[in-house]
C-alpha positions as CSV (number, residue, x, y, z in Angstrom):
1,M,-81.9,28.7,-172.9
2,N,-84.8,28.3,-171.5
3,K,-87.8,28.7,-173.7
4,V,-90.4,31.8,-172.9
5,K,-93.3,31.3,-172.7
6,Y,-96.8,33.5,-172.9
7,K,-100.0,33.6,-171.5
8,F,-103.0,35.3,-173.9
9,N,-104.9,37.6,-171.3
10,K,-108.7,37.8,-172.4
11,K,-108.8,41.2,-170.6
12,S,-106.8,43.0,-172.3
13,L,-106.8,41.1,-175.8
14,T,-102.6,40.8,-175.3
15,F,-100.5,38.2,-174.6
16,D,-98.5,38.4,-171.2
17,R,-95.3,36.9,-170.3
18,V,-95.4,34.1,-167.9
19,H,-93.3,33.9,-164.9
20,T,-92.6,30.6,-163.2
21,T,-91.4,30.0,-160.0
22,M,-88.5,27.9,-158.6
23,R,-91.3,25.9,-156.7
24,K,-93.5,25.4,-159.8
25,R,-90.6,24.2,-161.8
26,L,-90.1,21.8,-159.0
27,L,-93.5,20.8,-159.0
28,Y,-93.7,20.4,-163.0
29,F,-90.4,18.1,-163.1
30,F,-91.4,16.1,-159.9
31,S,-94.7,15.6,-161.2
32,H,-93.2,14.4,-165.0
33,L,-90.7,12.5,-163.2
34,S,-92.8,10.4,-161.2
35,T,-95.0,9.7,-164.2
36,G,-92.1,8.4,-165.8
37,V,-91.1,5.8,-162.9
38,V,-94.5,4.9,-162.8
39,F,-94.7,3.8,-166.5
40,A,-90.7,2.5,-166.1
41,A,-92.3,0.3,-163.7
42,V,-95.4,-0.6,-165.3
43,V,-93.2,-1.9,-168.3
44,L,-90.6,-3.5,-166.2
45,V,-93.6,-6.1,-164.8
46,V,-95.1,-6.4,-167.7
47,A,-92.3,-7.4,-169.6
48,Y,-91.2,-9.6,-166.7
49,N,-94.3,-11.2,-166.2
50,F,-95.4,-11.6,-169.8
51,L,-92.6,-11.4,-172.2
52,D,-89.7,-13.7,-172.0
53,S,-85.9,-11.8,-172.8
54,P,-83.7,-14.0,-175.3
55,K,-81.6,-15.8,-172.6
56,Q,-85.2,-17.0,-171.1
57,K,-86.3,-17.7,-174.9
58,A,-83.1,-20.0,-175.5
59,Q,-83.8,-21.5,-172.0
60,K,-87.4,-22.5,-172.9
61,R,-86.6,-24.0,-176.5
62,E,-84.0,-26.1,-174.5
63,L,-86.4,-27.8,-172.3
64,D,-88.7,-28.0,-174.7
65,Q,-86.2,-29.9,-176.5
66,M,-85.4,-31.9,-173.6
67,K,-89.2,-32.7,-172.8
68,L,-89.4,-34.6,-176.8
69,Q,-85.7,-36.4,-176.4
70,Y,-87.3,-37.4,-173.2
71,Q,-90.7,-38.7,-174.6
72,I,-88.6,-40.1,-177.3
73,L,-86.6,-42.1,-174.7
74,N,-89.4,-43.3,-172.5
75,D,-90.7,-44.6,-175.7
76,Q,-87.6,-46.7,-176.9
77,L,-87.6,-48.0,-173.2
78,D,-91.1,-49.3,-173.9
79,K,-90.0,-50.9,-177.0
80,V,-87.0,-52.3,-175.0
81,T,-89.6,-53.3,-172.1
82,K,-91.5,-55.3,-174.7
83,I,-88.7,-57.0,-176.1
84,L,-87.0,-58.2,-172.6
85,A,-90.4,-59.7,-172.0
86,D,-90.2,-61.8,-175.4
87,L,-86.9,-62.8,-174.2
88,Q,-88.0,-63.5,-170.3
89,D,-91.2,-65.5,-172.2
90,R,-88.6,-67.5,-174.2
91,D,-86.2,-68.1,-171.5
92,D,-88.8,-70.0,-168.9
93,N,-91.0,-71.7,-171.7
94,I,-88.8,-72.8,-174.3
95,Y,-85.0,-72.5,-173.2
96,R,-85.4,-74.3,-169.4
97,V,-87.8,-76.2,-170.5
98,I,-85.7,-77.4,-172.9
99,F,-82.9,-78.2,-170.6
100,E,-85.0,-79.2,-167.5
101,A,-84.9,-75.8,-165.5
102,E,-87.0,-74.8,-164.0
103,P,-88.5,-71.0,-165.0
104,I,-86.8,-68.2,-162.5
105,P,-89.8,-67.0,-160.3
106,N,-91.7,-63.5,-161.1
107,S,-90.9,-61.8,-158.2
108,I,-87.3,-62.3,-158.6
109,R,-87.2,-60.7,-162.1
110,T,-89.3,-58.2,-161.3
111,A,-87.6,-57.5,-158.3
112,G,-87.3,-53.4,-157.2
113,M,-83.9,-51.9,-155.8
114,G,-84.2,-51.3,-152.2
115,G,-82.9,-49.0,-150.0
116,I,-83.0,-45.1,-149.4
117,D,-84.8,-42.7,-151.9
118,R,-82.5,-43.0,-155.0
119,Y,-84.7,-40.2,-156.8
120,E,-84.6,-37.5,-153.9
121,A,-82.2,-35.4,-156.2
122,M,-84.5,-35.3,-159.3
123,K,-87.5,-33.5,-157.1
124,G,-88.6,-30.2,-156.7
125,Y,-88.0,-29.4,-160.0
126,S,-90.9,-28.6,-162.8
127,N,-90.1,-31.4,-164.7
128,S,-89.3,-34.0,-161.8
129,E,-92.3,-36.4,-162.0
130,L,-90.9,-37.0,-166.1
131,L,-87.2,-37.5,-164.7
132,I,-87.9,-39.9,-161.8
133,E,-90.3,-42.1,-164.1
134,T,-87.7,-42.5,-166.3
135,E,-85.2,-43.1,-164.2
136,K,-87.8,-45.7,-162.3
137,T,-88.2,-47.1,-166.1
138,M,-84.1,-47.3,-166.3
139,D,-83.4,-49.1,-163.1
140,K,-86.2,-51.9,-163.7
141,I,-85.2,-52.6,-166.9
142,M,-81.3,-52.6,-165.8
143,G,-82.6,-54.9,-163.1
144,Q,-84.2,-57.3,-165.4
145,L,-81.5,-57.1,-167.7
146,Y,-79.3,-58.3,-165.0
147,V,-81.6,-61.2,-164.0
148,Q,-81.9,-62.2,-167.5
149,S,-78.1,-62.2,-168.4
150,K,-77.8,-65.1,-165.3
151,S,-80.1,-66.9,-166.5
152,F,-78.7,-66.9,-169.6
153,D,-75.5,-68.0,-168.1
154,D,-77.4,-70.7,-166.3
155,V,-78.6,-72.2,-170.1
156,F,-75.2,-72.0,-171.6
157,K,-74.0,-74.0,-168.6
158,L,-76.7,-76.3,-169.1
159,A,-76.7,-76.4,-172.8
160,K,-72.7,-77.7,-172.1
161,N,-74.0,-80.6,-170.1
162,K,-76.7,-81.2,-172.6
163,E,-74.7,-84.2,-173.9
164,K,-74.4,-85.9,-170.0
165,M,-78.1,-84.9,-169.1
166,L,-79.5,-86.8,-171.9
167,I,-77.5,-89.7,-171.2
168,S,-78.3,-90.0,-167.6
169,I,-82.4,-89.4,-167.8
170,P,-84.0,-92.5,-168.3
171,A,-84.5,-93.1,-171.8
172,I,-85.1,-97.4,-172.6
173,Q,-87.0,-100.0,-171.4
174,P,-85.6,-101.8,-168.2
175,V,-86.0,-105.2,-169.5
176,N,-85.6,-106.1,-173.1
177,I,-89.4,-106.7,-174.3
178,K,-90.1,-107.0,-177.7
179,D,-93.8,-107.8,-177.6
180,L,-95.1,-104.4,-175.8
181,R,-98.4,-107.1,-174.7
182,R,-96.2,-108.4,-171.9
183,V,-96.4,-105.2,-169.8
184,G,-98.4,-106.6,-167.0
185,S,-100.0,-103.2,-165.5
186,Y,-99.5,-99.4,-166.6
187,F,-99.0,-96.5,-164.5
188,G,-102.1,-94.7,-163.2
189,T,-105.4,-96.1,-161.0
190,R,-105.2,-100.0,-161.3
191,M,-107.1,-102.5,-159.1
192,D,-104.9,-104.0,-156.3
193,P,-104.5,-108.1,-156.9
194,F,-104.3,-108.8,-153.1
195,Y,-106.7,-106.1,-151.6
196,K,-108.9,-106.0,-154.3
197,V,-109.5,-102.3,-154.4
198,R,-108.5,-99.4,-156.9
199,K,-105.2,-97.7,-156.2
200,F,-103.2,-95.3,-157.9
201,H,-99.9,-97.7,-159.6
202,E,-96.8,-95.5,-159.2
203,G,-95.2,-97.6,-161.8
204,M,-95.3,-100.4,-164.7
205,D,-94.5,-104.3,-164.1
206,F,-93.0,-105.8,-167.0
207,S,-93.7,-109.7,-167.0
208,A,-90.7,-111.6,-167.5
209,P,-89.5,-115.3,-166.1
210,V,-87.2,-115.4,-163.6
211,G,-83.6,-114.3,-164.2
212,T,-84.5,-111.6,-167.0
213,E,-81.7,-108.7,-167.1
214,I,-82.4,-105.9,-165.8
215,Y,-80.8,-102.6,-167.4
216,A,-80.3,-99.3,-165.7
217,T,-82.0,-97.0,-167.9
218,G,-79.9,-94.0,-167.5
219,N,-76.2,-93.1,-166.1
220,G,-76.1,-92.6,-162.6
221,M,-75.3,-93.8,-158.7
222,I,-76.9,-96.4,-156.8
223,T,-78.6,-95.5,-153.4
224,T,-80.3,-98.6,-152.8
225,A,-79.5,-101.9,-153.2
226,G,-81.0,-104.5,-151.0
227,R,-84.3,-105.9,-149.6
228,D,-86.9,-103.2,-149.0
229,A,-87.4,-102.7,-145.5
230,Q,-90.9,-102.5,-145.5
231,G,-91.2,-105.9,-147.6
232,G,-93.6,-104.7,-150.4
233,Y,-90.7,-103.9,-153.1
234,G,-89.0,-107.1,-152.2
235,N,-85.8,-106.8,-153.4
236,Q,-85.1,-103.2,-155.1
237,I,-82.8,-100.9,-156.7
238,R,-82.7,-97.4,-156.8
239,I,-80.9,-95.1,-159.1
240,D,-80.4,-91.6,-158.7
241,H,-79.6,-90.0,-162.2
242,G,-79.1,-86.6,-161.5
243,Y,-81.2,-83.8,-162.8
244,N,-83.7,-84.4,-160.0
245,Y,-84.9,-87.7,-161.5
246,Q,-84.4,-91.2,-160.2
247,T,-85.7,-94.7,-160.7
248,V,-87.0,-97.9,-159.0
249,Y,-86.5,-101.5,-159.9
250,A,-88.7,-103.6,-157.6
251,H,-89.2,-107.4,-156.9
252,L,-85.6,-108.5,-158.2
253,S,-84.2,-112.5,-157.6
254,R,-80.8,-110.8,-157.8
255,I,-78.6,-107.8,-157.4
256,F,-75.5,-107.0,-159.2
257,V,-74.9,-103.4,-157.8
258,K,-74.3,-101.8,-155.0
259,P,-75.1,-98.6,-153.4
260,G,-72.5,-96.1,-154.1
261,Q,-71.7,-97.6,-157.5
262,K,-71.8,-95.2,-160.4
263,I,-73.6,-97.5,-163.7
264,L,-74.2,-96.5,-167.1
265,R,-76.9,-96.6,-169.1
266,G,-77.5,-100.5,-170.6
267,Q,-75.6,-102.0,-167.8
268,I,-76.7,-105.3,-166.2
269,I,-77.8,-104.1,-162.7
270,G,-80.0,-107.5,-161.6
271,Y,-82.5,-110.2,-162.4
272,V,-86.0,-110.2,-162.2
273,G,-88.0,-112.3,-159.8
274,N,-91.0,-112.2,-157.4
275,T,-90.1,-111.1,-154.1
276,G,-92.0,-109.0,-151.5
277,K,-95.5,-107.8,-152.8
278,S,-95.5,-110.0,-156.0
279,T,-98.2,-112.3,-157.9
280,S,-96.1,-113.5,-160.2
281,P,-92.5,-112.9,-161.5
282,H,-92.2,-109.2,-163.0
283,L,-90.2,-106.3,-163.1
284,H,-91.9,-102.9,-161.2
285,Y,-90.4,-100.0,-162.7
286,E,-90.9,-96.3,-161.6
287,V,-89.5,-93.0,-162.7
288,R,-89.4,-90.4,-160.6
289,K,-89.2,-86.3,-160.5
290,N,-88.3,-84.6,-157.3
291,G,-89.5,-87.2,-155.8
292,V,-93.1,-87.0,-157.6
293,P,-93.7,-90.3,-159.8
294,L,-93.7,-90.0,-163.6
295,N,-95.3,-92.3,-166.0
296,P,-92.4,-94.3,-167.6
297,I,-93.8,-94.5,-171.1
298,Y,-92.8,-91.2,-171.7
299,F,-89.2,-92.7,-171.1
300,F,-88.7,-94.9,-173.9
301,F,-88.1,-92.9,-176.5
302,N,-84.8,-94.6,-177.4
303,D,-86.7,-98.0,-177.7
304,L,-90.0,-97.6,-179.2
305,T,-91.4,-96.2,-182.8
306,P,-93.9,-93.9,-182.8
307,D,-96.4,-96.5,-184.1
308,Q,-95.2,-98.6,-180.9
309,F,-95.3,-95.5,-178.4
310,Q,-99.1,-95.0,-179.7
311,M,-100.1,-99.0,-179.3
312,M,-98.8,-98.3,-175.6
313,L,-100.6,-95.3,-175.1
314,E,-103.8,-97.6,-176.4
315,L,-102.7,-100.4,-174.1
316,S,-102.1,-98.3,-171.1
317,A,-105.9,-96.5,-171.2
318,Q,-107.5,-99.6,-171.1
319,P,-108.4,-101.1,-166.8
320,S,-106.0,-103.6,-165.5
321,Q,-105.0,-105.5,-162.4
322,T,-101.3,-104.4,-160.8
323,M,-98.9,-107.3,-160.7
324,D,-97.8,-106.1,-156.9
């Protein structure tokens, strides 16, 4: 039931009953309705932009948790990267050095993954940068782990063949000389006896009588056995020991092997002579790796004591004249 409204009449000093028309009632109703609608709209806008629903709050908590987990994951990936870098360093500078293997180029270790954009599906989100960087780090680590795994496979094979390698690379003197002072000339820049100029001597000259036995310094296969086409080395023997090592024996008087023949360390392959460009009977001996001459005294470790090795180093430092 509608309430009866009265209005005070100042003239008559009485309360007159207020009669409300339908039009006024409608205006009153719609004014209140519009006010309520506007208020409700304002409340909704404020709530939508500044207040989170329970569902949104839960989603934000999940996102914050996800970010935290990604940060922890990235920290762990950084630790894995450091450990992997240490393994790579050990592999290149210790394991591969021990087994006479070349280090893996950095360009191969750090090679990226090519092809289409692998991270296209991760773009367009608020956390895209975090996701993409984490995925890139994972891909980089996986690629480096694959290369390292293959490298360890190679090192394992080298370790299995270590014994074969040790009996193949040069490790003894090519002639049986007890008196180290009988070494005529050492590796390095020396005086040429014929042209009287200083030149680089690529091996060592062992002074010995004609007919002194010459030994193969490691297992291998004969690649050359005969007269040097240039004439300088005279009768010569060249041995391929595998593992990129080769040895050369020059100025021989007799040769007991032939090309293609397999020989063993300590096997007699010829006699000392005075053939080719030579001033007196001696053996010119070279050690090469990948074709590059190396100092032979570093390959006599099966024959020399530490004192003898030190003595040989001191003698090699003195100026001398070659014998060829």
